[in-house]
C-alpha positions as CSV (number, residue, x, y, z in Angstrom):
1,X,0.0,0.0,0.0
2,X,2.8,2.5,0.9
3,X,4.4,1.8,-2.5
4,X,1.2,2.5,-4.3
5,X,0.5,5.6,-2.2
6,X,4.0,6.8,-3.0
7,X,3.4,6.4,-6.7
8,X,0.2,8.4,-6.6
9,X,1.8,11.1,-4.5
10,X,4.6,11.5,-7.0
11,X,2.2,11.6,-9.9
12,X,-0.1,14.3,-8.5
13,X,1.4,17.7,-8.9
14,X,-0.7,19.2,-6.2
15,X,0.0,16.6,-3.6
16,X,3.8,16.7,-3.5
17,X,3.7,18.3,-0.1
18,X,2.1,15.4,1.9
19,X,0.0,12.3,2.2
20,X,-3.3,12.0,0.5
21,X,-6.5,10.6,1.9
22,X,-7.6,7.5,0.0
23,X,-11.0,5.8,0.0
24,X,-12.3,2.5,-1.4
25,X,-15.6,4.0,-2.5
26,X,-16.3,7.3,-4.2
27,X,-17.6,10.1,-2.1
28,X,-20.5,10.9,-4.4
29,X,-23.7,9.4,-5.9
30,X,-24.4,9.7,-9.6
31,X,-26.9,12.5,-9.1
32,X,-24.1,14.6,-7.4
33,X,-22.0,14.7,-10.6
34,X,-21.7,18.1,-12.3
35,X,-19.8,19.1,-15.4
36,X,-18.0,22.4,-15.9
37,X,-16.3,22.8,-19.3
38,X,-14.1,25.5,-17.7
39,X,-12.1,22.7,-16.1
40,X,-10.9,21.4,-19.5
41,X,-7.4,22.6,-20.4
42,X,-3.8,22.5,-19.3
43,X,-3.2,23.7,-15.8
44,X,0.1,24.3,-13.9
45,X,2.2,26.5,-11.8
46,X,4.1,29.0,-13.8
47,X,7.8,28.2,-14.1
48,X,7.2,24.6,-12.9
49,X,7.7,21.5,-15.0
50,X,4.6,19.4,-15.7
51,X,1.1,20.2,-14.8
52,X,-2.4,18.8,-15.4
53,X,-4.1,18.2,-18.6
54,X,-7.9,17.8,-18.2
55,X,-10.0,16.5,-21.1
56,X,-13.7,15.7,-21.5
57,X,-14.5,12.0,-21.0
58,X,-18.1,11.2,-21.8
59,X,-20.9,13.5,-21.0
60,X,-20.1,14.0,-17.3
61,X,-16.5,13.0,-16.7
62,X,-12.9,14.1,-17.3
63,X,-9.7,12.4,-18.1
64,X,-6.9,14.0,-16.0
65,X,-3.3,13.5,-17.0
66,X,-0.6,14.6,-14.6
67,X,2.7,15.4,-16.2
68,X,4.9,15.5,-13.1
69,X,8.3,13.8,-12.8
70,X,8.4,10.4,-14.5
71,X,5.7,8.9,-16.7
72,X,2.4,10.7,-16.8
73,X,-0.3,9.6,-14.4
74,X,-3.8,9.1,-15.9
75,X,-7.0,9.4,-13.9
76,X,-10.7,9.3,-14.4
77,X,-12.0,12.5,-12.7
78,X,-15.5,13.6,-11.7
79,X,-16.6,17.0,-10.3
80,X,-19.5,16.6,-7.9
81,X,-21.4,19.0,-5.8
82,X,-22.8,18.5,-2.2
83,X,-25.0,21.5,-1.3
84,X,-22.9,24.6,-2.3
85,X,-19.4,22.9,-2.3
86,X,-17.8,21.4,-5.4
87,X,-15.3,18.6,-5.1
88,X,-13.1,16.7,-7.5
89,X,-12.6,12.9,-7.2
90,X,-9.7,11.2,-8.9
91,X,-9.5,7.5,-9.7
92,X,-6.4,6.1,-11.3
93,X,-6.7,4.5,-14.8
94,X,-4.9,1.2,-15.5
95,X,-1.3,1.9,-16.4
96,X,0.1,1.2,-19.8
97,X,3.5,0.6,-18.3
98,X,4.8,-2.9,-18.0
99,X,5.2,-3.6,-14.3
100,X,5.9,-6.8,-12.5
101,X,2.7,-8.9,-12.5
102,X,2.8,-10.1,-8.9
103,X,3.4,-6.6,-7.6
104,X,0.6,-5.3,-9.8
105,X,-1.9,-7.9,-8.4
106,X,-1.4,-6.3,-5.0
107,X,-2.4,-2.8,-6.2
108,X,-5.9,-1.6,-5.7
109,X,-7.1,1.6,-7.3
110,X,-8.4,4.2,-4.8
111,X,-10.3,7.4,-4.8
112,X,-8.8,10.7,-3.7
113,X,-10.7,13.9,-2.9
114,X,-10.1,17.6,-3.5
115,X,-12.2,20.6,-2.6
116,X,-12.6,22.8,-5.6
117,X,-12.3,26.5,-4.5
118,X,-12.2,28.0,-8.0
119,X,-12.2,27.0,-11.7
120,X,-10.8,29.8,-13.9
121,X,-9.0,32.0,-14.3
122,X,-7.1,29.9,-11.8
123,X,-7.7,26.3,-10.7
124,X,-7.6,26.1,-6.9
125,X,-7.7,22.7,-5.3
126,X,-7.4,21.7,-1.7
127,X,-6.9,18.0,-0.7
128,X,-8.7,16.5,2.3
129,X,-6.1,17.1,5.0
130,X,-4.6,13.7,6.0
131,X,-3.4,14.9,9.5
132,X,-6.7,16.5,10.3
133,X,-8.9,13.5,9.3
134,X,-6.5,11.0,11.0
135,X,-6.8,13.0,14.3
136,X,-10.5,13.5,13.9
137,X,-11.1,9.7,13.3
138,X,-8.9,8.7,16.2
139,X,-11.1,11.0,18.5
140,X,-14.4,10.1,16.8
141,X,-13.9,6.6,15.3
142,X,-17.7,6.0,14.7
143,X,-18.1,9.1,12.4
144,X,-16.7,7.5,9.3
145,X,-15.8,3.8,8.5
146,X,-12.1,3.5,8.1
147,X,-9.1,1.3,8.9
148,X,-5.4,1.7,9.5
149,X,-3.1,-0.5,7.5
150,X,0.1,-0.1,9.5
151,X,0.2,3.7,10.1
152,X,-1.7,4.5,6.9
153,X,-5.4,5.6,7.1
154,X,-7.8,4.2,4.5
155,X,-11.5,5.3,4.3
156,X,-13.7,2.2,3.9
157,X,-17.1,3.9,4.3
158,X,-19.8,3.3,1.7
159,X,-20.6,6.2,-0.6
160,X,-23.6,7.4,1.4
161,X,-21.8,7.6,4.7
162,X,-18.8,9.4,3.1
163,X,-21.2,11.9,1.4
164,X,-22.8,12.6,4.8
165,X,-19.4,13.1,6.4
166,X,-18.4,15.6,3.7
167,X,-21.7,17.5,4.2
168,X,-20.8,17.8,7.9
169,X,-17.3,19.2,7.3
170,X,-17.9,21.2,4.1
171,X,-17.5,24.6,6.0
172,X,-14.6,23.4,8.1
173,X,-11.5,24.8,6.3
174,X,-9.2,23.0,8.7
175,X,-10.4,19.7,7.2
176,X,-8.7,20.6,4.0
177,X,-5.0,21.1,3.3
178,X,-3.2,24.1,1.8
179,X,-4.8,24.9,-1.5
180,X,-2.7,24.6,-4.7
181,X,-3.2,27.4,-7.2
182,X,-2.7,26.6,-10.9
183,X,-3.0,28.8,-13.9
184,X,-4.4,27.9,-17.3
185,X,-1.3,27.3,-19.5
186,X,-3.1,26.8,-22.9
């Protein structure tokens, strides 16, 4: 799990600074999905290598490619809205790279969550804060189904419980990490 988490962390431009919160199930129901064409484009931090390319995928989804160090990371992405707050969910696509088969059989794709503070002219995303949720769940273990694998937190809650949890913390800015600001590069 740590190896897989390390790969995802390296791939995501906006998560270089820390751990990301992963979940087994998506934090949204199909009716929560929204589509905003303003998200489509190439985003990055000026003067930095890489960035994010976001393309339309179907009528309601996106294909997100991260061009950080190493091979690009490819994700299915969905914007979803709970009450007034918009979020972005990422789910890794199967890799085209040839990796050792036994190692790959141990990898399980997970969801990661980002609060969307703005789309255009800048893209501002804030990840669910790992340290905050870890502390919160140690103090309130019944608020959201989860498990610890070693020292790593994994959210195992079904979608409906995860949605309700997000609704309860949507206005708590401590629950989200430092926002990353990217500019449209295309």
